[in-house]
N, CA and C atoms as an extended XYZ file, in Angstrom:
264
Properties=species:S:1:pos:R:3:atomname:S:1:resname:S:1:resid:I:1 pbc="F F F"
N       199.800      115.788        6.866 N   MET     1
C       198.381      115.975        6.387 CA  MET     1
C       197.698      114.584        6.437 C   MET     1
N       196.691      114.322        7.094 N   GLU     2
C       196.016      112.811        7.155 CA  GLU     2
C       195.172      113.046        5.653 C   GLU     2
N       195.396      111.939        5.007 N   LEU     3
C       194.958      111.910        3.684 CA  LEU     3
C       193.492      111.204        3.606 C   LEU     3
N       193.112      110.375        4.509 N   VAL     4
C       191.965      109.708        4.489 CA  VAL     4
C       191.328      109.764        6.165 C   VAL     4
N       190.198      110.585        6.128 N   SER     5
C       189.637      110.809        7.533 CA  SER     5
C       188.962      109.598        7.929 C   SER     5
N       188.850      109.387        9.334 N   SER     6
C       188.188      108.202        9.827 CA  SER     6
C       186.779      108.003        9.272 C   SER     6
N       186.004      109.027        9.101 N   SER     7
C       184.535      108.966        8.629 CA  SER     7
C       184.559      108.482        7.222 C   SER     7
N       185.594      109.008        6.511 N   ALA     8
C       185.776      108.541        4.974 CA  ALA     8
C       186.024      107.100        4.920 C   ALA     8
N       187.070      106.888        5.840 N   SER     9
C       187.511      105.334        5.492 CA  SER     9
C       186.530      104.349        6.076 C   SER     9
N       185.614      104.815        6.839 N   THR    10
C       184.487      103.848        7.086 CA  THR    10
C       183.332      103.724        6.163 C   THR    10
N       183.258      104.852        5.541 N   GLY    11
C       182.137      104.890        4.584 CA  GLY    11
C       180.947      105.530        5.109 C   GLY    11
N       180.994      105.924        6.394 N   SER    12
C       180.029      106.300        7.141 CA  SER    12
C       179.339      107.653        6.797 C   SER    12
N       180.289      108.470        6.141 N   ALA    13
C       179.963      109.880        5.797 CA  ALA    13
C       178.914      109.930        4.671 C   ALA    13
N       178.829      108.830        3.891 N   VAL    14
C       177.910      108.711        2.735 CA  VAL    14
C       176.981      107.630        2.856 C   VAL    14
N       177.186      106.532        3.860 N   GLY    15
C       176.316      105.511        4.059 CA  GLY    15
C       177.067      104.353        2.998 C   GLY    15
N       178.065      104.341        2.752 N   ARG    16
C       178.766      103.244        1.744 CA  ARG    16
C       179.769      102.631        2.532 C   ARG    16
N       180.006      101.305        2.273 N   VAL    17
C       181.118      100.673        3.011 CA  VAL    17
C       182.294      100.712        1.951 C   VAL    17
N       183.512      101.034        2.730 N   GLU    18
C       184.697      100.884        1.803 CA  GLU    18
C       185.070       99.505        1.535 C   GLU    18
N       185.490       99.254        0.464 N   ARG    19
C       185.931       97.897        0.192 CA  ARG    19
C       187.456       97.529        0.053 C   ARG    19
N       188.045       98.660        0.081 N   ARG    20
C       189.522       98.541        0.220 CA  ARG    20
C       190.160       98.491        1.562 C   ARG    20
N       191.110       97.656        1.844 N   ASP    21
C       191.769       97.917        3.119 CA  ASP    21
C       192.302       99.135        3.359 C   ASP    21
N       192.753       99.643        4.594 N   ALA    22
C       193.364      100.809        4.837 CA  ALA    22
C       194.459      101.122        4.214 C   ALA    22
N       195.247      100.149        3.953 N   GLN    23
C       196.852      100.156        3.236 CA  GLN    23
C       196.174      100.666        1.579 C   GLN    23
N       195.518       99.861        1.028 N   SER    24
C       195.047      100.241       -0.527 CA  SER    24
C       194.296      101.441       -0.350 C   SER    24
N       193.490      101.897        0.331 N   ARG    25
C       192.891      103.008        0.275 CA  ARG    25
C       193.813      104.191        0.400 C   ARG    25
N       194.704      104.157        1.238 N   GLU    26
C       195.868      105.155        1.504 CA  GLU    26
C       196.621      105.238        0.036 C   GLU    26
N       197.225      104.169       -0.386 N   ARG    27
C       197.898      103.969       -1.561 CA  ARG    27
C       197.019      104.900       -2.702 C   ARG    27
N       195.663      104.606       -2.847 N   LEU    28
C       194.910      105.081       -3.957 CA  LEU    28
C       194.892      106.650       -3.609 C   LEU    28
N       194.654      107.220       -2.325 N   VAL    29
C       194.702      108.487       -2.348 CA  VAL    29
C       196.065      109.120       -2.665 C   VAL    29
N       197.078      108.524       -2.078 N   ARG    30
C       198.435      109.251       -2.433 CA  ARG    30
C       198.504      109.128       -4.077 C   ARG    30
N       198.018      108.211       -4.660 N   ARG    31
C       198.341      108.311       -6.151 CA  ARG    31
C       197.622      109.378       -6.973 C   ARG    31
N       196.397      109.769       -6.269 N   VAL    32
C       195.609      110.837       -6.634 CA  VAL    32
C       196.300      112.183       -6.153 C   VAL    32
N       196.837      112.326       -5.051 N   VAL    33
C       197.466      113.417       -4.579 CA  VAL    33
C       198.802      113.602       -5.538 C   VAL    33
N       199.429      112.499       -5.803 N   SER    34
C       200.676      112.675       -6.620 CA  SER    34
C       200.297      113.183       -8.068 C   SER    34
N       199.308      112.635       -8.626 N   GLU    35
C       199.129      113.105       -9.801 CA  GLU    35
C       198.692      114.749       -9.931 C   GLU    35
N       198.109      115.323       -8.836 N   TYR    36
C       197.742      116.611       -8.685 CA  TYR    36
C       198.958      117.561       -8.578 C   TYR    36
N       199.813      116.936       -7.749 N   GLN    37
C       201.173      117.548       -7.503 CA  GLN    37
C       202.155      117.544       -8.806 C   GLN    37
N       202.144      116.761       -9.487 N   GLN    38
C       203.035      116.376      -10.587 CA  GLN    38
C       202.584      117.437      -11.755 C   GLN    38
N       201.138      117.595      -11.817 N   MET    39
C       200.518      118.403      -12.784 CA  MET    39
C       199.832      119.677      -12.049 C   MET    39
N       200.294      120.460      -11.730 N   PRO    40
C       199.639      121.599      -10.881 CA  PRO    40
C       198.587      122.196      -11.483 C   PRO    40
N       198.375      122.230      -12.686 N   GLY    41
C       197.182      122.849      -13.343 CA  GLY    41
C       196.036      121.998      -13.576 C   GLY    41
N       196.204      120.754      -13.009 N   LEU    42
C       195.301      119.706      -13.493 CA  LEU    42
C       193.812      120.024      -12.779 C   LEU    42
N       192.943      119.876      -13.781 N   ARG    43
C       191.519      120.340      -13.369 CA  ARG    43
C       190.799      119.040      -13.983 C   ARG    43
N       189.931      118.278      -13.149 N   LEU    44
C       189.210      117.186      -13.659 CA  LEU    44
C       187.795      117.215      -13.389 C   LEU    44
N       186.876      116.792      -14.320 N   THR    45
C       185.686      116.533      -13.877 CA  THR    45
C       185.551      115.076      -13.243 C   THR    45
N       184.433      114.702      -12.745 N   MET    46
C       184.228      113.322      -11.931 CA  MET    46
C       184.691      112.358      -13.070 C   MET    46
N       183.892      112.574      -14.179 N   VAL    47
C       184.153      111.600      -15.153 CA  VAL    47
C       185.602      111.338      -15.748 C   VAL    47
N       186.279      112.485      -15.818 N   GLN    48
C       187.621      112.525      -16.225 CA  GLN    48
C       188.626      111.825      -15.187 C   GLN    48
N       188.300      112.204      -13.898 N   ALA    49
C       188.992      111.560      -12.814 CA  ALA    49
C       188.723      110.007      -12.781 C   ALA    49
N       187.648      109.626      -12.904 N   ARG    50
C       187.364      108.124      -12.682 CA  ARG    50
C       188.146      107.475      -13.983 C   ARG    50
N       188.082      107.894      -15.060 N   ARG    51
C       188.807      107.572      -16.183 CA  ARG    51
C       190.314      107.341      -15.857 C   ARG    51
N       190.858      108.442      -15.422 N   LEU    52
C       192.325      108.814      -15.352 CA  LEU    52
C       192.716      107.678      -14.157 C   LEU    52
N       191.997      107.616      -13.124 N   PHE    53
C       192.310      106.816      -11.986 CA  PHE    53
C       191.764      105.296      -12.024 C   PHE    53
N       191.019      104.977      -12.752 N   GLY    54
C       190.419      103.733      -13.149 CA  GLY    54
C       189.454      103.183      -12.071 C   GLY    54
N       188.772      104.268      -11.448 N   LEU    55
C       187.562      104.020      -10.238 CA  LEU    55
C       186.246      104.061      -10.749 C   LEU    55
N       185.443      103.235      -10.124 N   ASP    56
C       184.015      103.287      -10.203 CA  ASP    56
C       183.595      104.577       -9.580 C   ASP    56
N       182.310      104.915       -9.858 N   LEU    57
C       181.831      106.244       -9.480 CA  LEU    57
C       181.890      106.481       -7.926 C   LEU    57
N       181.469      105.446       -7.203 N   ALA    58
C       181.483      105.516       -5.677 CA  ALA    58
C       182.736      105.833       -5.112 C   ALA    58
N       183.706      105.100       -5.610 N   ALA    59
C       185.123      105.097       -5.046 CA  ALA    59
C       185.683      106.582       -5.474 C   ALA    59
N       185.565      106.827       -6.637 N   CYS    60
C       186.052      108.108       -7.098 CA  CYS    60
C       185.463      109.361       -6.271 C   CYS    60
N       184.025      109.404       -5.994 N   GLU    61
C       183.400      110.389       -5.228 CA  GLU    61
C       184.055      110.333       -3.740 C   GLU    61
N       184.210      109.093       -3.174 N   ARG    62
C       184.815      109.201       -1.877 CA  ARG    62
C       186.222      109.754       -1.853 C   ARG    62
N       187.020      109.354       -2.641 N   VAL    63
C       188.288      110.030       -2.743 CA  VAL    63
C       188.455      111.437       -3.024 C   VAL    63
N       187.716      111.898       -4.107 N   LEU    64
C       187.666      113.374       -4.334 CA  LEU    64
C       187.100      114.207       -3.212 C   LEU    64
N       186.013      113.678       -2.562 N   SER    65
C       185.204      114.332       -1.536 CA  SER    65
C       186.218      114.268       -0.223 C   SER    65
N       186.856      113.277       -0.208 N   GLY    66
C       187.767      113.368        0.988 CA  GLY    66
C       188.816      114.450        0.883 C   GLY    66
N       189.563      114.360       -0.236 N   LEU    67
C       190.564      115.336       -0.479 CA  LEU    67
C       189.998      116.787       -0.435 C   LEU    67
N       188.662      117.077       -0.938 N   VAL    68
C       187.992      118.263       -0.847 CA  VAL    68
C       187.779      118.838        0.883 C   VAL    68
N       187.383      117.687        1.461 N   ALA    69
C       187.229      117.818        3.076 CA  ALA    69
C       188.468      118.251        3.762 C   ALA    69
N       189.543      117.677        3.345 N   ILE    70
C       190.741      117.917        4.256 CA  ILE    70
C       191.616      119.472        3.468 C   ILE    70
N       190.825      119.990        2.458 N   GLY    71
C       191.436      121.098        1.832 CA  GLY    71
C       192.607      121.020        0.912 C   GLY    71
N       192.622      119.690        0.269 N   PHE    72
C       193.826      119.751       -0.677 CA  PHE    72
C       193.150      119.957       -2.024 C   PHE    72
N       191.992      119.569       -2.373 N   LEU    73
C       191.338      120.046       -3.657 CA  LEU    73
C       189.967      120.972       -3.368 C   LEU    73
N       189.672      121.636       -4.290 N   THR    74
C       188.258      122.336       -4.282 CA  THR    74
C       187.436      122.012       -5.600 C   THR    74
N       186.433      122.155       -5.538 N   GLN    75
C       185.545      121.897       -6.818 CA  GLN    75
C       184.894      123.188       -7.373 C   GLN    75
N       185.283      123.696       -8.323 N   ASN    76
C       184.668      124.952       -8.964 CA  ASN    76
C       183.300      124.950       -9.463 C   ASN    76
N       182.879      125.732       -9.835 N   SER    77
C       181.436      126.115      -10.217 CA  SER    77
C       181.076      125.223      -11.372 C   SER    77
N       182.131      124.813      -12.132 N   ARG    78
C       181.911      123.923      -13.376 CA  ARG    78
C       182.038      122.586      -12.948 C   ARG    78
N       182.236      122.277      -11.744 N   GLY    79
C       182.512      120.768      -11.389 CA  GLY    79
C       183.769      120.148      -11.361 C   GLY    79
N       184.768      121.028      -11.741 N   LEU    80
C       185.927      120.690      -11.909 CA  LEU    80
C       186.889      120.482      -10.652 C   LEU    80
N       187.622      119.640      -10.181 N   TYR    81
C       188.343      119.372       -9.129 CA  TYR    81
C       189.873      119.742       -9.129 C   TYR    81
N       190.351      120.614       -8.658 N   GLN    82
C       191.659      121.271       -8.969 CA  GLN    82
C       192.077      121.660       -7.385 C   GLN    82
N       193.663      121.646       -7.454 N   ARG    83
C       194.176      122.008       -6.070 CA  ARG    83
C       193.864      123.133       -5.473 C   ARG    83
N       193.435      123.325       -4.414 N   ARG    84
C       192.814      124.407       -3.600 CA  ARG    84
C       193.889      125.404       -3.674 C   ARG    84
N       195.244      125.183       -3.345 N   ASP    85
C       196.217      126.228       -3.250 CA  ASP    85
C       196.601      126.895       -4.732 C   ASP    85
N       195.945      126.339       -5.759 N   LEU    86
C       196.289      126.958       -7.073 CA  LEU    86
C       194.989      127.353       -7.759 C   LEU    86
N       193.792      127.250       -6.795 N   ALA    87
C       192.440      127.646       -7.451 CA  ALA    87
C       192.497      129.272       -7.784 C   ALA    87
N       191.879      129.575       -8.900 N   VAL    88
C       191.790      131.125       -9.236 CA  VAL    88
C       190.285      131.478       -9.045 C   VAL    88
């Protein structure tokens, strides 16, 4: 599974420049994935995810949007991000 798409890594998808190098970005994405794998029922709002992962809003949006785009996460009608394979 490719964790960071080429458009997300350049920031072109949302017109933002990614400040992390590719290795740091991949490490961050793997950390987020790991948290969701270790806690299968984890459902987070953007604010909660920012706090848990220590990210600013733009970085958190890029990471979560990227994981939604590749089908690992989904965002429900209440704005909670959860694993797609466990969504009800």
